[in-house]
N, C-alpha and C positions, 0 to 999 in steps of 0.2 A: 286503617284497617289495620287492625293486630296483627300479630301470629299465634299459631299453637305455640303451646308448651314443645312438644317433637320436636318441632321447626326451631322453636326459640334456643331447645335444647345444640339441637346439631349446630348452629350458626356458630355457638359461641365456643364448642370444642374446635369447629375448625378454624376461627379466631386464634381461639390456645393454642394452635398450630402454630399458626403461619408465627408470634409470638416469638414462641421457641425455639424455630429451627429454620428461622434467617439466618442464609450465608450456607455454607459447605454442609452439608451430614455426613462429617466422618466418625460419629462417636461408637456405631458399629467394630471398628476398624480401630482403635487404640484404645488403650488402656494406661489410662492415667492414675497418679498414684496420690493419694491425701498428703497433705502439710499442713504444718501447722501456722500459724503468721510470724510468729517468735520462727521460724526457722527464715524468714527473708528479713530479718534484719540486717539493718547495715546492708546490704544487696540494694542494688539498684533497677528498679521495675520501669520498663516502658509499659507505658497504660495509652493505650487503645484510646481516644480520646473517646471520640461519635459514638464508640459501642458502648460506654459505661455512663454517658450524660444519656445518652437512648435509654438506658437500662432505665437512669431516676427519676427523667420524664413520663415510663412506664408505672412506675412504681410507688413511685409517690406523689401518692394522690389523697383525697378526700374520702371521708365516707358514701355518696355517690358519684366515686371516680374523676371527679372533678382537681383539675390540675392546682395545686397551691399558687395563689397568689399572692400580692403585696396589695397595700389601702390603696392603691393608684389604679389596681388591676393587673401589672404586669406577670409573667408566669415566672415562682421563684422553687419551682419542684426542682429544676438541677441545680443551685446553686446551694438550696438545705442538702442535696446530696452530696455536692460536692466538698462540704466545708464538712459535715459531718462524717464521712468514710474519711474522708482523708486528713483530719484534726485527729481519729484511733489509730490510722496508718500511720503517720507524720511518730504519734504517740509510739508506736512499735520500734521506731526505729527505717522503718524505712525511707528506701532516698527514690521516690519519685521526678518519673518522665513523665511530661504528658504526649501523645503525638496527636494532632491532629489532619485530618485527611485535606487533600490539597484539590487539584480539578479532575475531576473521576475522567479514568479512561473512557472512551469512546464506548466501550463495547458496553459499560456498564450502565448504557442510559435506560434499556428496558427493562433492566431491574428496577434503575428509580423507579419506571413511568408504574412497574405492574404494585412496589411496596404503593404510589400514591395511591392507587386507585386501591389499595386493601385498607390504607387510612380513610380514603373518603366513603368506604362501604361503612367502616368500621363506625366513624361519625355518626352517619345516617340512621343505623342499628343501635349507637348509644345514646340519640335522642331521642329514637320509638323508645324502647326501653324508659330510657326516663320520666316521656308523658304515662308512660301507659305506666308505671310507679315499679316495675319490676329493676329494682334497688340493685343485683345480685348480677346480674345478667349485667347492669348499667356497669358496673364496674370492673366486668370482665374484657368489655365491648374497649374502653375507653384506655385502656393496656394499648391496642393497637391504634388506638388515633395520636399518636404522639407528634408532631412536627418540630426540628429543629431550626430555627432562625437565626439571621443573622447574626441578632442581637445577643440572645441565650449565649454562643458563641462567642463574644468579646464579652460578657458579662462571666464567663466560665475566665477567659483568660485571663479577667483583673483579676477576680478571686484565687488564681489560681499562682498568680503574682505576686499576690499579698502573700498568701501563704508559705513565699518562697521557693514554688516548685514553677522549677523551669517547663521549657513549653517546647517542642519542636513542628514546623509546618514541613508536613511533606508534600512533595515535588503531584503527588499522585495517593497513593493508597496509605492511609496511618499506619494498615496493618503489616503494607509491607517493609515502610521505612522503621514501625516496632521491629521485624522481623534481623531487619537489617542491622540495627543496634548492636542486638543480642550477640549477631555472625562476628560481630569487630569489637567483642568484648564489651562495648561504654556498658552495656546493659547487662543482667544475670539472666534475664529472662524479662517477655514480653506478658500482657497483660486481656485478656480479652474475653468473650464469653464464644466469641466465632472461633473455627477452627483452619480458615483459611491463615491462619499468620501459620502454620505447618506446613502447609501448599507455598511460602514463603519461604519456607528451607530459617523458622527459627528455631535456635539450640533448644529452646526450654516455650513453653505456650503454658501460662495460672491459668486457667479458670475460677469464679465466683472470687476476685477477690474484692472486687468494688461495690459486692450484693450484699443484704445481710446477712446474717446467720443464721433465718428461715425464710421460704418458701411456701407459700400455698397451694398443697394439692387440685390442681384444674380438679373442677367442678365436686370438691368438694372444701365442706368446713375441717380440715387438719391440717397441716402443715407439715413440711420437712428438714430434718438440717440439711442447711449448705456449706460444705468445708471448701477453703481450698485446696485446689489439684493441680501437679501439675503432669503434663504432658513432653516426655522428649524426645525429640527428632530420631535422635538415632536410633531410640527404645521402638519409635513407629517405624524405621522401616529394615532392624531385624526382625520383628513381629510381620512384618506382613510382609516381607522377605521382597521388597522393590527396592529401587534404586529412586532418587529425587524426582528425576524426569517421569517413571514409569507410575512416583504416587501421584502427580500432577495428573496426569491420562486418567488413572482412578478420579479424580475429582472432576474433569470435564465431563465421563460420563456421565455420576451420579446427578452432575448439575452443578455452576459455579453462578456467582455475580454475573459472571461475563456470556454464559451459556444459562438461564437459570431451571429450563426444561430438560436439559438431559439428555439424556435416549430414553424412549418411553419403555417401562418393560425392567430397566437396569436400578437395581437399588446399590448400596454400597457391597456387600458380599457375591453380589453376581458380579461388579463391576473387578472387583480386587482376583476373580478369579478368572477371569476373561485377559486380566492383563500378567497375570502371572503363567499362564495357558500361553497367550500372543505376544508378549512382549511391549505393545506399540498399541493403539486404535488404527493406524495403518493395515495391522496385519491381519484383524477383524476383519474376519466376511461375510458377517450377519449384520452389520452395520457401516460398510465401505459405500454401500449405496450414500450415506445420507454424511459422509463429513464434506460432501462439495456445499450441503448449506451452513457448515459452522464453523467459522475461523479460528480451527482449534490448533493451527501453529503459531498465531497471536496470541493467545491463548497463553499456549503452553512459554512463549518470552513474557509474557506478564508477570509470570510465576516465577521462571527460571530466570530473568533479565531484567526485575525491576527499578521505577527508576528510584531513587532514595536519595536521603538528604546528605548535604554537608553537615556531619555532627563533632563540630572541634571544643573544646573547654565548656562544660556543660559546669553550670552555677550552681551551688546551690544553696540560694539564701538566706539565710533572717526568717521570721514569723514576725510581717508587721500586724503587731496586736490592733495598736488604735485606728487605726485603718478599716482592718476590717469588721473591729464594730462601728464604726462609722456607716461603714458600705452596707451591714446589716442588717445593721438594729432603723439605721438613719435613714439612710435612704431606700431599704426593703422591706423593713419594720415584720423583721424578727424579734423575737423572742430578746432580748438583752440577758433575761435571766441565763436563758438554755448556749445562747454562746459564750458568755463568761462564762459558763460553771466547765464548757469544751477547752474552752481558752487554759484552763484554770487547769485541765486535767493533762493537758501540754507541756503549761511552761513546767509542772512536778517530773512528768517525764522527764525532759531536756534536764533539769535541773540535774536530777536524780544522778540524770548521764556522763552528767560532767565532774558530778563532786566522786561516784567513780571511778573515774579519768583521776581523779585526782590523787586520791588517795591510791592510785594503783602506780604513781608512779615519783609519788613522797617516800 
């Protein structure tokens, strides 16, 4: 049995919310400033791998929301995103390090299950929309159905290696490891769409780096420009007039991956006001009776004392052009014309840089 138009629109809106508001919602409390890609030239960027790959799986799809696949039926949306986006970033002389998640903290299992249920419901709605011929709805629902498999992760690592891009395996949260790399000076900034990196103490967080230059406006036949932006840790603390510990408490009030429900009725602005007034969670009278149900000290430690990898001697290697063509075109049925055009763009960029260096020292 079908669903009425009004119900369909409300369901679609709810899934758009879930797609774009995963993770910590600090948007109202931070003031990013725009940058151009060229401003990151010759700088090291630690990319939250899972965050980027999920973006590719959500957005790189066919006319009715289906994932791109090879002739063998293997999903290739993640590889398409990783290849073409990273080729452009490498051509702009940005040095990339991808950081992959390790074992999730047990407190995150509830959030993982919540997301699994969202994907299941989205999948059911997607197939229902396809059956009823509601193509636009199907495309929207499809974006919330993405599942990252072990095979996709291994293929992603293989392609990154062929592109000469190093990757790091985090003991736990990839964002924590990326943030740590900015704190120790290994990376200039980390890149993710989520704000959690700031709670992990990332000195700089760059958003909109691995997505295209435009994004469809939800429920409208229009697109909006998407430009890279940077959020600075010290600036956030100065603007909010909070310490790192207090900012984490604001996150816990709003809801993190480790306590996704947060506190009912408390949004970002109210959370900020409460922590400014009372200093910490334990001092807020109206929530004291709820604290026994939330492992807030453990959540604090996840952000303040995260598990971090040992990162030494990161190597940025040469691009293996022939192997890329073999992997993408021969094995995964990518268009040889498009792949070679992208590769040629990178070759020209690298050649131009090398020539400029020779002229400088000559």
